[in-house]
N, C-alpha and C positions, 0 to 999 in steps of 0.2 A: 504494500499500500504506500503510495508516494507521500512524502512528508511535507506536503504543501497544502495550503488551505486549512480546512478543519482538522482538529486533532484526531489522529487515528484511534479507533477503539481497540485495535489489536495489532501487534507486530510479531509475526511468527506465532508461537504459542502464548506469548505474553499479553495479558490484558492491561491496557493502558488506563491509568486512573487520572493523572493530571500532569501538566507541564511543570518541570522543575527548573529548566533554564534553556536559553537559546543563544547560540553564537553564530559567528560567520561560517563555521565549519559544519555545524549540525545542531541537534537538539537532544536534550536529556529529559526523559519522562519518568515519573513514578509508575511502576507497573507491578503486576502480580504474576508469579509463575503458578498456574492453576494445578500443576502436578503435585507440588508440595506446599502450596498455599504460603509462599514466601514473597515478601515485597522486595523488589530490586530497583536499582536505578538503571534505566535502559538508555544507554548512550548510543545515539544514531549518527550516521554521517549523511550529509545532504546528497540526495539521489543524483543530482546533476554533476556534482563533483566526482562521485563514484564512476559515473558514466564517461566523464571527460578525461579520466586518468589514462595516461599513455597515448593521448590523441595529439600530442605535440603542443599542448596548451601551456598554461602557466606551470613552471617547474614545481612551485609549491603545491599546486593542485595535483600534479602528477605523483608527488611523494605522499599525498594525504592518505590514500587507501593503505599504503605500506605502513604508515605510522599508526593507522587505526588497528591494523592486525598486530602491529608490534606491541601496542598497549595490551592487547589480550595475551600475547605470548609472554611478555615481560612480567606483568602482574600475575598471570596464571601460574607461573612457577614459584610465586612467593606466597607463603602461608605464614603470616605473622600477625599478632594482635594489633600492631600499629601500622599495618598496610591494608588498604581497602582491598577486599578479595574480589577476584574475577570469577564468576560462575559459568559463563557461557559466552560463545561468540557464534554468530550466524548471519545468514542473509535470507530475507523473505520479501518477495514481490519487489525486487530491485533495491531493498533497503538493507544496508549492513548495520549490525548492532552488536554491542557488548553489554551483557547483563552483569552489573556490578553490585556488590554489597551496598545496600541502602543505609547510609549513615544519617541518622536524624541529628542534626546539629547545624553548625555554621562553619565557614572557613575562618582560618586565622586572620586572613585579610579583613574580614568583616569585624572581627574583634578589635584589630588594630585601628580600624577606621573609627570605631566607637570611642576608643581612648583618645584618638587624635582630636575628635570633635570636643570631647570633655576636657581636653588638656591634661590628662592623667596618664601615668605609666601603669603597666600591668604589675600586679603584685609579684615580687621577685621569686618567691617560692613556687608560685604557679608557673612562671616562665621556666624555671630550672627543671621542674618535673616534666613539663611538656617537652622541653628540649632534650632531656635524657631519653624520653620515649622516641623522639625523632632520630636520635643517634643510634639507638638500639635497632630501629627498623633499617636504617642505612647500613649499619654493620652487617645485618643479616642479608640484605640485598647484595651488597658488595661481595660477600662470601660466596654467593651463588652466581656471581658473574653479571650482575645487573647494575649499571650506573644510571641514575635517574636523569640527570642533566637539566632538570628544570625545577629544582627545589626553590619554592617561593611560598609566601603566605597563602596565595590563592589555591595552592595544591596541598594544603594541610588542613584537615578537617578536625574540628573540636567537638567531641560528643557531649551530651548532657552529663555523662558520668565522669567527665574530666579526662578523657583520653585523646591523644593526638594521633591522627592517622594520615599516612601519605597516600595521595591519589594521583591519577593522571600520569601514567608511564608512556604517554604517546610518543615521546622522543627518546625514550630510554635506549641506552646502548647495551646490547647483549653480547656475551662473549662468543656467540655463534655467528655474529655478523653485524654490519652497521647499515644504518639508513643514509648516513652521510659520509663523505670521504674527507680525508685530511684536507684542510684548506677552506672548508665550509663552516660558517658560523650558524649555531642553532641554540636557542634558549631564550630567556627573557632578559632584556638588556641590563636592568638594575641588579640582577642576581647572577649574571654570568661571570665565570672566572676569567682571569686574564688569558689563559690558554684557549678558552673557548673563543674569545675575541680574536685571538691571533690565528685561529683556524688550525691549531696544533692538535696532536693526538692527546686525548685526555685519559685520566684514570680516576679512581674513586676520590682522590683529593680535590677534584673539581667540584664534586658534590659538597665537600666539606667547606670550600670557599663560599658556595651559595648558602650553606647552613649558617656560616658566620655572618653573612649579611642579614639573614632572618633573625639570628640571635640579637644582633645590634638593634634591629628595628623593634624587637620584642622588649628590649631593655629600655629604649629611649623614645619609642613611638616615632622615630625618624629613620628613614631609609638613608644609609650613608652615601649611596650613589644615586643621585636624582638629577633630573633636568632633561634637556633634549637628548636624543639618541647619540649625537656626536659628543655632547658634554659628558654623558654617562660613560661612554667608551674611554674618553680621556681620563676621567677620574678613576675608573677601574684599573686602567693600565699604569697610572702614574701617582695617584694621590693616596695618602694614608689618612683615613678618617680620624676625627677627634676621638679621644678616649671616651667610652661611654660615661665614665664618672665625671667627665667635664661637663656633661649635659645633665646628669642626674647625680648630685653630690653624694647621695646615700648609698650608691652602688659600691660593693667591695672592690678593692684593688685587683683581686684575683681575676675578676671579669675583664678588666682592661688587658691583662696579660693574655687571657684566653682568646679574646676577640682579635688582638693584634696578631697572634700566632695564626689564627684561622684565616685572616685576610692577607697573609703574606703573598706577595706577587709571585714568588717562586714556589711551586708545589713542594719542593724538598724542604722548605722552611715551615710548612704547616704540620698539623698532626699527621702522623703516619697512617692512622686509621680512625674510623668512627668509634671503634671500641676503645682505643686509647684516650680519645677525647671524652667519651662518656665516663670513663673512670675518673677523670679530673672533675667533671660536672657532679658526679655522685659524691666525691670527696668534699666538694664545696657545699653541697646540700647538707652533708653530715656536719661540717664545720658550722654552718649557719644555724642548723638545728640546735646544736649545743649552746650557741650563744643566746638563743631565744628561750623565753619561758614557755613551757608546754602549752599553757592556755592561750598564749599569744600566737603560738604556731598554728593552732586550729583556725584562728581568725585569718591567718595568711594563706590557708590551704583549703579552697573550696572543694578539693579532691576528697574531703573527709567522707562524703557519701560513698565513694568507692572503697574506702578503707574499712567501713563497718561490715562485719560479717552478716549474712542474711539471717532472719529469724529462724531458730531451729525447728525442724519438723518433729512432730510428736505422734506417737501411735495412739490407739484407742485407750490405752491405760495411762496415757500422759507421759510415757517414757520418751526421752530424747532419742531421735533417730538422725543419723548422718549419712552422707553418701558413702557408697561401698568403694573399696580399693580394687577395682576390676583389674584382672591381669591383662597386660598388653596383647598377649596372644589371643585371648578371648575377644577383645575389642576389635582386633584385626579381622577375626573370623566374622563378626557381626557386620563390620564395614563392607566386607566382600559380598555378603548376602544382600545388604541394603543397596549396594552400588548397582546390582542388577535391576533395581527398580527406579532409583533416582539419579544414578550416574555418580560422577566424581565428588559431588557434594556430600556423599554418604559419610566420609571421614569426619567432616565438620559436625554433621548432625549427631553421629554416634558419640563423639567426644563431649559435645555439649550435654547430651542426655545423660551420659555416664557420670558427668561431674555433679549431677543433682540426684540421681536415682538412689534410693535407699535399699532397693532389693530388685530382683529380676523382674517381678511383675510391674514395678514402676518403670523400669527401663523398657520393657516390652510395650507398655501403654504409651510412653513418650515417643517411641519410634513408630508405633502403629499409626500415629497421626499423619505420617508421611506416605502411608501405603493406601492405595485406593482399592486394592484387591483383597477380598476376604480370605482367600486361600493363602496369600502372602502373609497376612496377619497370623494365621494359624501356624504357618511355618516358623515364624519368629517366636511364637509362644512355645512351640515344641523345642526350638533351639535353646531358648533361655531357661526353660524349666529345670534342667539339671544343675543350673548354676545359681540356684537361690543362695543369697548371701547369708552367712551365719550372723546371728544377732551380735551386736557389739558396736563399739565406736570406731568407724572407718578411719577417721583422722588419727585416732590413737593407735590403731593398728599400723597405719602408714608410718607414723612416727617411730614406733617400736621396730618395724622392719628396717628402718633406715639406720638403726644402730643406737636408738635412744633408750634401750632397756638397760640403762645403767642403774646404779643404786639410787634410791629415792632421796637424794641429797638436797639440801636447801640451795636454791639458786643464788649465785652471787651477783652483785651489780655489774660486774664486767661482762658476764654472760648475757644479762638482760640488755645491756647497752649494745653489745656486738650484734645481737639478734635484731634489735630495733633498727640498726643501721642497714642490715640486709633487707629487712622488711620495707624500709623507706624507699628502696629502689622500685618497689611495686605499688605502694599505696601513698607515698608522699610523707611529709613531716609528721603527720598524725601517728606514724608508726611507733614513736616513742611511748605514747600513751597506751596504744594497743598492747605493746609488749609489757609495759608495767602492769596492766590489768591482767594480762595472760599469766603473769608470774605469781599472782596472789594465790597462796595456798596450793601451789602446784609443784610437782617434782619435774625433772627434766622432760620426761616423756609427755606429761600433761601440758607443760609449757609449750613444747614443740607442736603438739596437736592443736592447741588453741591458735598458735600462729598460722598453721596451715588453714584453719577455718577462716582466718581473716583475709586470705589471699583472693584476688579476683579469679574467676573461673578460667581465664585464659592462661594462667601461670602454671608451669610444670611444677607440681608440688614435690615430686621426688628431687628435682634439680634444686629447688629452694632448700630442702632439708640438707642436701649435700653442702650447700654454701654455709650452713650453720656450723659445719665441722671445720670451716676455714675461717678463723676469727679475723675481723677487720682490724688492720693495723692502724 
């Protein structure tokens, strides 16, 4: 169905609900996948651009379909809590589309615009937590061979739960090929690295330069490289921006050093990786958290909603119930079965259901919502029946299996503080209060179990418990 005139009711199998946005290249709709009753952001490309590709027209239009497919390929290989997921790519009635995770929230650009209008800067702790999430996502993408090449506030989404997510991999560079050759410039002028302007070969440190521009803007509400395209190029290539603390006096000196390093003209003078930069950001969060009174820290961190554990489930007798620690082998088996009905998204659905199910019946009921065939539901019931979970505290069991079955000794302040620092990387500065409350009347196993309960569902709980065995220096 052509994307001109009235809004289409359906594109492929997706039922269109409303318009989310429109640009020169295409349109984004809010739509529903009727197979699994999931809302998606359906990103489409203008039909005439798709048809004109390769016909000797505008080179930018000629590259557009390749970029469109590239976004699906790049983001499709990335599964990370701070990267917007790609579920599907297809064409229907001359329309090419990508089905993306629908993120209910707003762009970082919109947040920055609000602060610019109000003449205020973003709360520092909020900035640092979001930025640590951005670096975590970039580190993951770089490890699997994807360079984004267009990191900017408009491509960062902020969810109501206080999570930062990267989107729009349309010009990403994959390790399997490139959309552009050396000598071509591509990106958004104010956020492009010097090597992008020079048309040189780029590596992950180019994304880190762009991230440095974003951090500067988050800290000061001012983009360090602004003006006409020619002026921006000259400034990116030659100028060193003022230190953030010269604009906002309350900013710590560590941020001046961090930004200066990120915005170095030579890639070799920047951070060697997103992971190494993230370590510095987390260390600064830890330092600032120690300087602040815990009650003040809560006021600085709207991420507190994310930090609080969900209310406990209770059975008919009023006993507390917690999610089961399902074996990875069993979950893989379930994913394979479900994939026969819903495709690659099965992995995500199973992991999400397993994170909350307290027994096999609950897991079966949760997954059955995605099955339209009664026979398929019966197959899942039969598959799950032998795996009914024994009664008991799943988080406690997980903590004990991780090596926490030590003697029930009293927790010392050093252990609590170290755990709080680890927890802060996932839930923000409120972690200190969560850890202190978790330690009340608890032995080591109980303490660790309570920390696991406070983690967001997207966090690998086994990996988190492993970090607790490596004290923060």
